[in-house]
C-alpha positions in Angstrom: 25.7 45.6 -18.1 28.5 46.1 -20.3 27.1 46.1 -24.2 29.8 43.5 -25.4 29.1 41.5 -22.3 25.0 41.9 -23.1 25.6 40.9 -26.4 27.9 37.7 -25.9 25.2 36.8 -23.5 22.3 37.0 -25.5 24.3 35.9 -28.3 25.4 32.2 -27.2 22.8 31.8 -24.7 19.7 33.3 -24.5 19.0 33.6 -28.4 19.2 29.7 -28.3 16.9 29.6 -26.0 14.5 32.0 -27.3 14.6 30.9 -30.7 15.7 26.9 -30.1 18.5 27.2 -32.3 20.7 24.9 -30.6 24.3 24.0 -29.3 27.4 26.7 -29.8 30.4 25.8 -28.7 30.4 28.5 -26.4 27.0 27.0 -24.4 27.6 23.4 -25.2 31.4 24.0 -23.1 29.0 26.1 -20.3 26.3 23.4 -20.2 29.2 20.4 -19.5 30.3 22.6 -17.0 27.0 22.8 -14.9 26.1 19.2 -15.8 29.2 18.1 -13.7 28.7 20.4 -11.0 24.6 19.9 -11.0 26.1 15.4 -10.9 28.3 16.0 -7.7 25.5 18.0 -6.4 23.1 15.7 -7.1 25.7 12.7 -5.8 25.5 14.9 -2.1 22.3 15.2 -1.7 21.1 11.7 -2.7 23.7 10.6 0.3 22.0 13.4 2.3 18.2 11.7 1.9 19.8 8.4 1.8 18.4 7.0 -1.1 20.3 4.4 -2.9 22.1 4.7 -5.7 22.4 1.3 -7.4 20.8 -0.3 -11.1 17.4 -0.7 -9.7 17.3 3.7 -9.0 18.8 3.8 -12.7 15.6 2.1 -13.7 13.2 3.5 -12.2 14.8 7.1 -13.5 14.2 6.0 -17.2 10.6 7.2 -17.7 11.5 10.8 -16.5 14.6 10.9 -19.1 11.2 9.9 -21.6 9.5 12.2 -20.0 11.8 14.8 -20.6 12.2 13.6 -24.5 8.9 14.0 -24.9 8.3 17.3 -23.5 10.9 18.8 -25.9 8.7 17.1 -28.7 5.8 18.9 -27.1 7.9 22.4 -28.0 9.0 21.6 -31.0 5.8 20.3 -32.2 4.5 24.0 -30.8 1.7 22.7 -28.3 2.9 25.4 -26.1 3.7 28.6 -26.5 6.4 31.1 -25.5 7.4 32.6 -22.4 6.1 29.0 -20.9 7.9 26.9 -24.3 11.4 28.2 -22.8 11.0 25.9 -19.9 10.9 22.9 -22.2 14.0 24.0 -23.8 17.8 22.9 -22.6 19.1 23.8 -20.2 16.2 25.3 -18.5 14.3 21.7 -18.7 17.4 19.5 -17.0 16.3 22.5 -13.7 12.3 21.5 -14.4 12.9 17.5 -14.5 15.7 17.4 -11.8 13.3 19.7 -9.2 10.2 17.6 -10.5 12.0 14.3 -10.1 13.7 15.1 -7.1 10.1 16.0 -5.3 8.3 13.0 -6.8 11.1 11.0 -5.6 10.9 12.4 -2.0 7.3 12.0 -2.1 7.3 8.4 -2.8 10.2 8.0 -0.2 7.9 9.2 2.8 5.1 7.4 1.5 7.2 4.2 1.9 9.3 5.2 4.8 7.8 2.9 7.6 7.6 0.0 5.5 10.2 -2.9 5.6 10.4 -3.3 2.1 10.3 0.3 1.4 13.2 1.0 -1.0 11.7 -1.6 -3.3 8.5 0.1 -3.0 9.8 3.7 -3.5 11.2 3.4 -6.5 8.5 1.1 -8.0 6.4 4.3 -6.8 8.5 6.6 -8.3 9.1 4.9 -11.7 5.2 4.1 -12.1 4.6 8.6 -11.9 6.9 8.7 -14.6 5.9 6.2 -16.5 2.2 7.8 -15.9 3.4 11.3 -16.5 5.1 9.9 -20.2 2.2 7.8 -21.3 0.0 11.6 -20.3 2.7 13.4 -22.3 2.5 11.0 -25.5 -1.2 11.2 -25.7 -0.9 15.0 -25.9 1.5 14.4 -28.8 -0.9 12.1 -30.5 -3.7 14.0 -30.6 -2.3 17.3 -31.6 0.0 15.8 -34.2 -0.1 13.4 -36.8 2.3 10.3 -37.5 3.5 10.8 -40.5 6.9 8.4 -40.6 6.0 5.3 -38.5 8.8 3.3 -40.3 11.2 5.9 -38.5 10.9 3.6 -34.9 11.7 0.1 -36.8 14.4 2.1 -38.6 16.2 3.5 -35.5 15.7 0.9 -33.0 16.0 -2.2 -35.1 19.7 -0.3 -36.2 21.1 0.6 -32.7 19.3 -2.9 -31.6 21.3 -4.7 -34.3 24.3 -3.6 -33.5 23.9 -3.8 -29.5 23.6 -7.4 -30.5 27.5 -7.3 -32.7 28.8 -5.7 -29.4 26.9 -8.0 -27.2 28.5 -11.4 -29.3 31.6 -9.6 -29.3 31.7 -9.5 -25.7 30.7 -13.0 -24.6 32.9 -14.7 -27.6 35.9 -12.7 -26.3 35.2 -12.9 -22.6 34.8 -9.4 -22.6 32.5 -8.2 -19.5 32.9 -4.8 -20.4 30.5 -5.5 -23.3 28.0 -7.9 -21.7 27.0 -5.7 -18.8 23.6 -5.0 -18.5 24.0 -1.2 -17.5 26.9 -0.4 -19.9 24.6 -2.1 -22.8 22.3 0.4 -21.7 24.8 3.2 -21.4 25.9 2.3 -25.7 22.4 1.8 -26.4 21.2 4.4 -26.0 24.0 6.5 -27.5 23.6 4.2 -30.7 19.8 5.3 -30.9 21.0 8.7 -31.0 23.7 8.5 -33.5 20.9 6.6 -35.7 17.9 8.8 -34.8 20.9 12.0 -36.4 21.5 9.8 -39.2 18.2 8.7 -39.9 16.7 12.3 -39.4 19.9 14.3 -41.9 20.6 12.5 -43.8 17.7 10.5 -45.2 15.0 13.4 -44.1 16.5 16.3 -44.5 17.1 18.0 -40.9 19.5 19.8 -39.2 21.5 18.9 -36.1 21.6 21.0 -33.4 24.7 19.8 -31.4 28.1 21.4 -32.3 29.6 17.3 -32.8 26.6 17.0 -35.3 27.6 20.1 -37.7 31.2 19.2 -37.7 30.2 15.5 -38.5 28.1 16.9 -41.7 30.4 19.6 -42.7 33.7 17.4 -42.9 32.4 14.2 -43.5 29.0 14.9 -45.5 27.1 12.7 -43.4 26.2 12.3 -39.8 26.9 8.2 -39.5 29.8 8.7 -38.2 28.3 9.4 -35.0 27.9 6.1 -35.0 31.6 4.9 -34.6 32.5 8.6 -32.9 30.3 7.8 -30.1 31.5 4.0 -29.6 35.5 5.3 -30.3 34.3 8.0 -27.1 32.2 5.5 -25.0 33.6 2.3 -24.7 37.3 3.7 -23.1 35.1 5.6 -21.3 33.2 2.7 -20.0 36.5 1.1 -19.5 37.9 3.5 -17.3 34.4 4.0 -14.8 34.9 0.4 -14.4 38.9 -0.4 -13.2 39.3 3.2 -11.7 36.3 3.6 -9.3 36.0 1.2 -6.3 33.3 -1.0 -4.5 33.5 2.2 -2.7 32.6 4.4 -4.8 30.1 2.2 -6.7 27.3 4.8 -6.3 29.0 7.4 -7.7 29.8 5.5 -10.7 26.5 4.9 -10.9 24.9 7.8 -11.0 27.9 9.0 -13.8 26.1 6.0 -15.6 23.1 6.9 -15.3 23.7 10.6 -16.8 25.9 9.1 -19.8 22.4 7.0 -20.3 20.8 10.4 -19.9 22.6 12.2 -22.4 22.3 9.8 -24.7 18.9 8.5 -24.5 16.9 11.9 -24.2 17.7 13.5 -27.5 17.6 10.1 -29.3 14.3 9.0 -28.2 13.3 13.0 -28.9 14.8 12.8 -32.3 12.7 9.8 -33.4 9.6 11.2 -32.2 10.2 14.5 -34.1 11.1 12.0 -36.8 8.3 10.1 -36.6 5.5 13.4 -36.1 7.1 15.2 -39.0 8.1 18.4 -36.5 
């Protein structure tokens, strides 16, 4: 391998994983493209397995999003050591969680394949396994680390909850279904949780943002609070496009995109909140 190419890969891809230094413009764009490809392949795979991508499916996947977030904090707290810890850093953790979720989902489907209520039952089992996995991660974290800032949980959920409530009230008063739909609100809530936790961590507790947008916001605005209107300014038009451009026949693809949006907001939001609470 030419030395220049080797340095490029080490600088922009390997070192951010090995040293957990976060994102740069190159790997951010790369992981975004990988996400799009994985989204397409996931949709094809779920269709082949005859697994419906509806709102119940979205709800059943949420525990696994929380599992991924808590596993990132396990790595942040240095509970596991290299090279095992590399599996808990982006992008490797996405492949780890995807493979685990797929295996558990297929197992759950096979357990209830002969049941007349198989679809509902396999999603309950799938969600239950994810919930138990999440509890195990939290037990490990609380056993290894002390909760030093419990107020963070109330601040993050309180601020983001109030903002979501305001958005919902605007939707009701203005007759805007886009802002009252439960899944759309879940997308906004997930990203407001992320933005609020970033603001508290960076502005109030001295943490450093690892995402490119966070770094630019702090550099030019002097505060991470700008992430809140920035996210809303991007997400609301995007949700509008999803609501208006997808047909009834494409509802499953739309639901998968919505699930992806929830994931990329909720996972870092929960990770940030847990980190701040534990002081790691």
